[in-house]
N, CA, C and O atoms as a Maestro MAE file, in Angstrom:
{
 s_m_m2io_version
 :::
 2.0.0
}

f_m_ct {
 s_m_title
 :::
 protein
 m_atom[212] {
  # First column is atom index #
  i_m_mmod_type
  r_m_x_coord
  r_m_y_coord
  r_m_z_coord
  i_m_residue_number
  s_m_chain_name
  s_m_pdb_residue_name
  s_m_pdb_atom_name
  i_m_atomic_number
  :::
  1 25 -9.809 -7.031 -10.958 1 A "UNK " " N  " 7
  2 3 -8.869 -7.944 -10.443 1 A "UNK " " CA " 6
  3 2 -9.365 -8.605 -9.266 1 A "UNK " " C  " 6
  4 15 -9.810 -7.911 -8.352 1 A "UNK " " O  " 8
  5 25 -9.345 -9.918 -9.169 2 A "UNK " " N  " 7
  6 3 -9.756 -10.592 -7.986 2 A "UNK " " CA " 6
  7 2 -8.730 -10.444 -6.841 2 A "UNK " " C  " 6
  8 15 -7.548 -10.227 -7.107 2 A "UNK " " O  " 8
  9 25 -9.165 -10.560 -5.584 3 A "UNK " " N  " 7
  10 3 -8.367 -10.352 -4.456 3 A "UNK " " CA " 6
  11 2 -7.800 -11.733 -4.114 3 A "UNK " " C  " 6
  12 15 -8.188 -12.302 -3.094 3 A "UNK " " O  " 8
  13 25 -6.928 -12.275 -4.900 4 A "UNK " " N  " 7
  14 3 -6.244 -13.542 -4.619 4 A "UNK " " CA " 6
  15 2 -4.719 -13.222 -4.598 4 A "UNK " " C  " 6
  16 15 -4.264 -12.275 -5.240 4 A "UNK " " O  " 8
  17 25 -3.949 -14.046 -3.837 5 A "UNK " " N  " 7
  18 3 -2.567 -13.755 -3.595 5 A "UNK " " CA " 6
  19 2 -1.856 -13.586 -4.890 5 A "UNK " " C  " 6
  20 15 -1.309 -12.503 -5.098 5 A "UNK " " O  " 8
  21 25 -1.795 -14.546 -5.805 6 A "UNK " " N  " 7
  22 3 -1.157 -14.495 -7.094 6 A "UNK " " CA " 6
  23 2 -1.550 -13.255 -7.929 6 A "UNK " " C  " 6
  24 15 -0.676 -12.611 -8.509 6 A "UNK " " O  " 8
  25 25 -2.780 -12.933 -7.994 7 A "UNK " " N  " 7
  26 3 -3.164 -11.737 -8.847 7 A "UNK " " CA " 6
  27 2 -2.765 -10.498 -8.209 7 A "UNK " " C  " 6
  28 15 -2.331 -9.576 -8.899 7 A "UNK " " O  " 8
  29 25 -2.875 -10.398 -6.943 8 A "UNK " " N  " 7
  30 3 -2.446 -9.144 -6.182 8 A "UNK " " CA " 6
  31 2 -0.910 -8.921 -6.360 8 A "UNK " " C  " 6
  32 15 -0.447 -7.865 -6.791 8 A "UNK " " O  " 8
  33 25 -0.205 -9.932 -6.017 9 A "UNK " " N  " 7
  34 3 1.419 -9.841 -6.109 9 A "UNK " " CA " 6
  35 2 1.837 -9.560 -7.530 9 A "UNK " " C  " 6
  36 15 2.715 -8.729 -7.763 9 A "UNK " " O  " 8
  37 25 1.237 -10.223 -8.469 10 A "UNK " " N  " 7
  38 3 1.658 -9.984 -9.854 10 A "UNK " " CA " 6
  39 2 1.297 -8.620 -10.283 10 A "UNK " " C  " 6
  40 15 2.063 -8.058 -11.066 10 A "UNK " " O  " 8
  41 25 0.115 -7.939 -9.831 11 A "UNK " " N  " 7
  42 3 -0.174 -6.627 -10.195 11 A "UNK " " CA " 6
  43 2 0.789 -5.668 -9.514 11 A "UNK " " C  " 6
  44 15 1.267 -4.695 -10.098 11 A "UNK " " O  " 8
  45 25 1.066 -6.006 -8.180 12 A "UNK " " N  " 7
  46 3 2.050 -4.993 -7.469 12 A "UNK " " CA " 6
  47 2 3.378 -5.017 -8.045 12 A "UNK " " C  " 6
  48 15 4.072 -4.000 -8.018 12 A "UNK " " O  " 8
  49 25 3.821 -6.183 -8.606 13 A "UNK " " N  " 7
  50 3 5.218 -6.179 -9.211 13 A "UNK " " CA " 6
  51 2 5.295 -5.900 -10.704 13 A "UNK " " C  " 6
  52 15 6.345 -6.129 -11.305 13 A "UNK " " O  " 8
  53 25 4.259 -5.431 -11.307 14 A "UNK " " N  " 7
  54 3 4.353 -5.155 -12.775 14 A "UNK " " CA " 6
  55 2 5.400 -3.946 -12.834 14 A "UNK " " C  " 6
  56 15 5.546 -3.080 -11.972 14 A "UNK " " O  " 8
  57 25 6.074 -4.074 -14.003 15 A "UNK " " N  " 7
  58 3 7.077 -3.061 -14.337 15 A "UNK " " CA " 6
  59 2 6.574 -1.614 -14.247 15 A "UNK " " C  " 6
  60 15 7.316 -0.738 -13.804 15 A "UNK " " O  " 8
  61 25 5.359 -1.355 -14.648 16 A "UNK " " N  " 7
  62 3 4.801 -0.055 -14.762 16 A "UNK " " CA " 6
  63 2 4.290 0.420 -13.284 16 A "UNK " " C  " 6
  64 15 3.922 1.584 -13.124 16 A "UNK " " O  " 8
  65 25 4.282 -0.451 -12.293 17 A "UNK " " N  " 7
  66 3 3.571 -0.163 -11.080 17 A "UNK " " CA " 6
  67 2 4.582 -0.251 -9.855 17 A "UNK " " C  " 6
  68 15 4.330 0.369 -8.822 17 A "UNK " " O  " 8
  69 25 5.721 -1.022 -9.978 18 A "UNK " " N  " 7
  70 3 6.509 -1.419 -8.894 18 A "UNK " " CA " 6
  71 2 7.025 -0.296 -8.176 18 A "UNK " " C  " 6
  72 15 7.085 -0.434 -6.954 18 A "UNK " " O  " 8
  73 25 7.414 0.794 -8.672 19 A "UNK " " N  " 7
  74 3 7.985 1.992 -8.090 19 A "UNK " " CA " 6
  75 2 6.943 3.062 -7.718 19 A "UNK " " C  " 6
  76 15 7.360 4.145 -7.307 19 A "UNK " " O  " 8
  77 25 5.636 2.847 -7.827 20 A "UNK " " N  " 7
  78 3 4.638 3.852 -7.660 20 A "UNK " " CA " 6
  79 2 3.784 3.738 -6.442 20 A "UNK " " C  " 6
  80 15 2.823 4.485 -6.260 20 A "UNK " " O  " 8
  81 25 4.167 2.725 -5.543 21 A "UNK " " N  " 7
  82 3 3.341 2.428 -4.364 21 A "UNK " " CA " 6
  83 2 3.931 3.313 -3.162 21 A "UNK " " C  " 6
  84 15 5.129 3.550 -3.013 21 A "UNK " " O  " 8
  85 25 2.870 3.773 -2.308 22 A "UNK " " N  " 7
  86 3 3.285 4.484 -1.141 22 A "UNK " " CA " 6
  87 2 4.008 3.455 -0.247 22 A "UNK " " C  " 6
  88 15 3.714 2.265 -0.364 22 A "UNK " " O  " 8
  89 25 4.955 3.864 0.655 23 A "UNK " " N  " 7
  90 3 5.706 3.049 1.364 23 A "UNK " " CA " 6
  91 2 5.038 1.798 2.148 23 A "UNK " " C  " 6
  92 15 5.579 0.704 2.310 23 A "UNK " " O  " 8
  93 25 3.865 2.146 2.562 24 A "UNK " " N  " 7
  94 3 3.126 1.112 3.427 24 A "UNK " " CA " 6
  95 2 2.249 0.180 2.572 24 A "UNK " " C  " 6
  96 15 1.877 -0.902 3.028 24 A "UNK " " O  " 8
  97 25 1.932 0.570 1.395 25 A "UNK " " N  " 7
  98 3 1.013 -0.192 0.573 25 A "UNK " " CA " 6
  99 2 1.306 -1.630 0.440 25 A "UNK " " C  " 6
  100 15 0.437 -2.443 0.755 25 A "UNK " " O  " 8
  101 25 2.567 -2.053 -0.042 26 A "UNK " " N  " 7
  102 3 2.866 -3.502 -0.154 26 A "UNK " " CA " 6
  103 2 2.678 -4.157 1.145 26 A "UNK " " C  " 6
  104 15 2.173 -5.279 1.120 26 A "UNK " " O  " 8
  105 25 2.989 -3.663 2.243 27 A "UNK " " N  " 7
  106 3 2.813 -4.363 3.687 27 A "UNK " " CA " 6
  107 2 1.309 -4.532 3.982 27 A "UNK " " C  " 6
  108 15 0.864 -5.592 4.423 27 A "UNK " " O  " 8
  109 25 0.532 -3.447 3.725 28 A "UNK " " N  " 7
  110 3 -0.870 -3.565 3.905 28 A "UNK " " CA " 6
  111 2 -1.557 -4.574 2.946 28 A "UNK " " C  " 6
  112 15 -2.430 -5.331 3.370 28 A "UNK " " O  " 8
  113 25 -1.167 -4.579 1.687 29 A "UNK " " N  " 7
  114 3 -1.733 -5.637 0.863 29 A "UNK " " CA " 6
  115 2 -1.311 -7.096 1.379 29 A "UNK " " C  " 6
  116 15 -2.094 -8.046 1.373 29 A "UNK " " O  " 8
  117 25 -0.073 -7.161 1.797 30 A "UNK " " N  " 7
  118 3 0.347 -8.464 2.390 30 A "UNK " " CA " 6
  119 2 -0.414 -8.998 3.539 30 A "UNK " " C  " 6
  120 15 -0.800 -10.161 3.645 30 A "UNK " " O  " 8
  121 25 -0.623 -7.892 4.526 31 A "UNK " " N  " 7
  122 3 -1.295 -8.306 5.677 31 A "UNK " " CA " 6
  123 2 -2.805 -8.629 5.415 31 A "UNK " " C  " 6
  124 15 -3.399 -9.472 6.088 31 A "UNK " " O  " 8
  125 25 -3.372 -7.952 4.451 32 A "UNK " " N  " 7
  126 3 -4.802 -8.210 4.107 32 A "UNK " " CA " 6
  127 2 -4.963 -9.582 3.410 32 A "UNK " " C  " 6
  128 15 -5.959 -10.279 3.605 32 A "UNK " " O  " 8
  129 25 -3.994 -9.932 2.627 33 A "UNK " " N  " 7
  130 3 -3.975 -11.172 1.991 33 A "UNK " " CA " 6
  131 2 -3.811 -12.326 3.129 33 A "UNK " " C  " 6
  132 15 -4.523 -13.329 3.157 33 A "UNK " " O  " 8
  133 25 -2.892 -12.077 3.958 34 A "UNK " " N  " 7
  134 3 -2.610 -13.074 5.017 34 A "UNK " " CA " 6
  135 2 -3.871 -13.251 5.862 34 A "UNK " " C  " 6
  136 15 -4.255 -14.369 6.203 34 A "UNK " " O  " 8
  137 25 -4.480 -12.173 6.178 35 A "UNK " " N  " 7
  138 3 -5.776 -12.187 6.947 35 A "UNK " " CA " 6
  139 2 -6.822 -13.092 6.345 35 A "UNK " " C  " 6
  140 15 -7.494 -13.872 7.020 35 A "UNK " " O  " 8
  141 25 -6.926 -12.943 5.002 36 A "UNK " " N  " 7
  142 3 -8.004 -13.823 4.260 36 A "UNK " " CA " 6
  143 2 -7.575 -15.151 3.933 36 A "UNK " " C  " 6
  144 15 -8.376 -16.081 4.029 36 A "UNK " " O  " 8
  145 25 -6.275 -15.354 3.519 37 A "UNK " " N  " 7
  146 3 -5.825 -16.743 2.961 37 A "UNK " " CA " 6
  147 2 -4.852 -17.344 3.881 37 A "UNK " " C  " 6
  148 15 -4.601 -18.535 3.700 37 A "UNK " " O  " 8
  149 25 -4.261 -16.724 4.837 38 A "UNK " " N  " 7
  150 3 -3.300 -17.423 5.747 38 A "UNK " " CA " 6
  151 2 -1.915 -17.203 5.190 38 A "UNK " " C  " 6
  152 15 -1.767 -16.974 3.990 38 A "UNK " " O  " 8
  153 25 -0.886 -17.267 6.032 39 A "UNK " " N  " 7
  154 3 0.444 -16.921 5.798 39 A "UNK " " CA " 6
  155 2 1.092 -17.757 4.728 39 A "UNK " " C  " 6
  156 15 1.695 -17.178 3.824 39 A "UNK " " O  " 8
  157 25 1.018 -19.074 4.753 40 A "UNK " " N  " 7
  158 3 1.757 -19.904 3.835 40 A "UNK " " CA " 6
  159 2 1.250 -19.794 2.365 40 A "UNK " " C  " 6
  160 15 2.106 -19.788 1.481 40 A "UNK " " O  " 8
  161 25 -0.033 -19.708 2.033 41 A "UNK " " N  " 7
  162 3 -0.302 -19.551 0.635 41 A "UNK " " CA " 6
  163 2 0.123 -18.052 0.043 41 A "UNK " " C  " 6
  164 15 0.516 -17.887 -1.111 41 A "UNK " " O  " 8
  165 25 0.004 -17.172 0.858 42 A "UNK " " N  " 7
  166 3 0.477 -15.841 0.448 42 A "UNK " " CA " 6
  167 2 1.933 -15.703 0.228 42 A "UNK " " C  " 6
  168 15 2.374 -15.104 -0.753 42 A "UNK " " O  " 8
  169 25 2.756 -16.300 1.214 43 A "UNK " " N  " 7
  170 3 4.234 -16.277 0.992 43 A "UNK " " CA " 6
  171 2 4.610 -17.096 -0.158 43 A "UNK " " C  " 6
  172 15 5.529 -16.716 -0.884 43 A "UNK " " O  " 8
  173 25 3.926 -18.287 -0.414 44 A "UNK " " N  " 7
  174 3 4.180 -19.151 -1.667 44 A "UNK " " CA " 6
  175 2 3.906 -18.319 -2.918 44 A "UNK " " C  " 6
  176 15 4.689 -18.329 -3.868 44 A "UNK " " O  " 8
  177 25 2.873 -17.657 -2.904 45 A "UNK " " N  " 7
  178 3 2.443 -16.870 -4.069 45 A "UNK " " CA " 6
  179 2 3.453 -15.754 -4.337 45 A "UNK " " C  " 6
  180 15 3.819 -15.508 -5.486 45 A "UNK " " O  " 8
  181 25 3.911 -15.068 -3.256 46 A "UNK " " N  " 7
  182 3 4.910 -14.033 -3.397 46 A "UNK " " CA " 6
  183 2 6.256 -14.580 -3.950 46 A "UNK " " C  " 6
  184 15 6.907 -13.997 -4.818 46 A "UNK " " O  " 8
  185 25 6.599 -15.706 -3.391 47 A "UNK " " N  " 7
  186 3 7.927 -16.317 -3.827 47 A "UNK " " CA " 6
  187 2 7.880 -16.746 -5.247 47 A "UNK " " C  " 6
  188 15 8.877 -16.652 -5.964 47 A "UNK " " O  " 8
  189 25 6.655 -17.254 -5.706 48 A "UNK " " N  " 7
  190 3 6.627 -17.695 -7.150 48 A "UNK " " CA " 6
  191 2 6.702 -16.485 -7.998 48 A "UNK " " C  " 6
  192 15 7.359 -16.537 -9.038 48 A "UNK " " O  " 8
  193 25 6.049 -15.328 -7.626 49 A "UNK " " N  " 7
  194 3 6.000 -14.179 -8.459 49 A "UNK " " CA " 6
  195 2 7.482 -13.490 -8.533 49 A "UNK " " C  " 6
  196 15 7.921 -12.942 -9.544 49 A "UNK " " O  " 8
  197 25 8.121 -13.603 -7.392 50 A "UNK " " N  " 7
  198 3 9.519 -13.049 -7.468 50 A "UNK " " CA " 6
  199 2 10.429 -13.854 -8.305 50 A "UNK " " C  " 6
  200 15 11.275 -13.293 -9.002 50 A "UNK " " O  " 8
  201 25 10.295 -15.234 -8.276 51 A "UNK " " N  " 7
  202 3 11.059 -16.073 -9.101 51 A "UNK " " CA " 6
  203 2 10.805 -15.885 -10.562 51 A "UNK " " C  " 6
  204 15 11.685 -16.142 -11.385 51 A "UNK " " O  " 8
  205 25 9.583 -15.429 -10.916 52 A "UNK " " N  " 7
  206 3 9.255 -15.272 -12.370 52 A "UNK " " CA " 6
  207 2 9.791 -13.932 -12.878 52 A "UNK " " C  " 6
  208 15 9.733 -13.668 -14.079 52 A "UNK " " O  " 8
  209 25 10.323 -13.062 -11.968 53 A "UNK " " N  " 7
  210 3 10.756 -11.741 -12.421 53 A "UNK " " CA " 6
  211 2 12.113 -11.774 -13.110 53 A "UNK " " C  " 6
  212 15 12.609 -10.735 -13.546 53 A "UNK " " O  " 8
  :::
 }
 m_bond[211] {
  # First column is bond index #
  i_m_from
  i_m_to
  i_m_order
  :::
  1 1 2 1
  2 2 3 1
  3 3 4 2
  4 3 5 1
  5 5 6 1
  6 6 7 1
  7 7 8 2
  8 7 9 1
  9 9 10 1
  10 10 11 1
  11 11 12 2
  12 11 13 1
  13 13 14 1
  14 14 15 1
  15 15 16 2
  16 15 17 1
  17 17 18 1
  18 18 19 1
  19 19 20 2
  20 19 21 1
  21 21 22 1
  22 22 23 1
  23 23 24 2
  24 23 25 1
  25 25 26 1
  26 26 27 1
  27 27 28 2
  28 27 29 1
  29 29 30 1
  30 30 31 1
  31 31 32 2
  32 31 33 1
  33 33 34 1
  34 34 35 1
  35 35 36 2
  36 35 37 1
  37 37 38 1
  38 38 39 1
  39 39 40 2
  40 39 41 1
  41 41 42 1
  42 42 43 1
  43 43 44 2
  44 43 45 1
  45 45 46 1
  46 46 47 1
  47 47 48 2
  48 47 49 1
  49 49 50 1
  50 50 51 1
  51 51 52 2
  52 51 53 1
  53 53 54 1
  54 54 55 1
  55 55 56 2
  56 55 57 1
  57 57 58 1
  58 58 59 1
  59 59 60 2
  60 59 61 1
  61 61 62 1
  62 62 63 1
  63 63 64 2
  64 63 65 1
  65 65 66 1
  66 66 67 1
  67 67 68 2
  68 67 69 1
  69 69 70 1
  70 70 71 1
  71 71 72 2
  72 71 73 1
  73 73 74 1
  74 74 75 1
  75 75 76 2
  76 75 77 1
  77 77 78 1
  78 78 79 1
  79 79 80 2
  80 79 81 1
  81 81 82 1
  82 82 83 1
  83 83 84 2
  84 83 85 1
  85 85 86 1
  86 86 87 1
  87 87 88 2
  88 87 89 1
  89 89 90 1
  90 90 91 1
  91 91 92 2
  92 91 93 1
  93 93 94 1
  94 94 95 1
  95 95 96 2
  96 95 97 1
  97 97 98 1
  98 98 99 1
  99 99 100 2
  100 99 101 1
  101 101 102 1
  102 102 103 1
  103 103 104 2
  104 103 105 1
  105 105 106 1
  106 106 107 1
  107 107 108 2
  108 107 109 1
  109 109 110 1
  110 110 111 1
  111 111 112 2
  112 111 113 1
  113 113 114 1
  114 114 115 1
  115 115 116 2
  116 115 117 1
  117 117 118 1
  118 118 119 1
  119 119 120 2
  120 119 121 1
  121 121 122 1
  122 122 123 1
  123 123 124 2
  124 123 125 1
  125 125 126 1
  126 126 127 1
  127 127 128 2
  128 127 129 1
  129 129 130 1
  130 130 131 1
  131 131 132 2
  132 131 133 1
  133 133 134 1
  134 134 135 1
  135 135 136 2
  136 135 137 1
  137 137 138 1
  138 138 139 1
  139 139 140 2
  140 139 141 1
  141 141 142 1
  142 142 143 1
  143 143 144 2
  144 143 145 1
  145 145 146 1
  146 146 147 1
  147 147 148 2
  148 147 149 1
  149 149 150 1
  150 150 151 1
  151 151 152 2
  152 151 153 1
  153 153 154 1
  154 154 155 1
  155 155 156 2
  156 155 157 1
  157 157 158 1
  158 158 159 1
  159 159 160 2
  160 159 161 1
  161 161 162 1
  162 162 163 1
  163 163 164 2
  164 163 165 1
  165 165 166 1
  166 166 167 1
  167 167 168 2
  168 167 169 1
  169 169 170 1
  170 170 171 1
  171 171 172 2
  172 171 173 1
  173 173 174 1
  174 174 175 1
  175 175 176 2
  176 175 177 1
  177 177 178 1
  178 178 179 1
  179 179 180 2
  180 179 181 1
  181 181 182 1
  182 182 183 1
  183 183 184 2
  184 183 185 1
  185 185 186 1
  186 186 187 1
  187 187 188 2
  188 187 189 1
  189 189 190 1
  190 190 191 1
  191 191 192 2
  192 191 193 1
  193 193 194 1
  194 194 195 1
  195 195 196 2
  196 195 197 1
  197 197 198 1
  198 198 199 1
  199 199 200 2
  200 199 201 1
  201 201 202 1
  202 202 203 1
  203 203 204 2
  204 203 205 1
  205 205 206 1
  206 206 207 1
  207 207 208 2
  208 207 209 1
  209 209 210 1
  210 210 211 1
  211 211 212 2
  :::
 }
}
């Protein structure tokens, strides 16, 4: 899986994975993505993924 905002967020929100994360894992993935891609593209990808749920 590539480390791109849409791919990571989609993977994290999969039905079989969504409740299996350690409490800090989503925040760490978010911060790592923001570090690489910037806040706006990451938040846009997250919003799109949530809308598709």
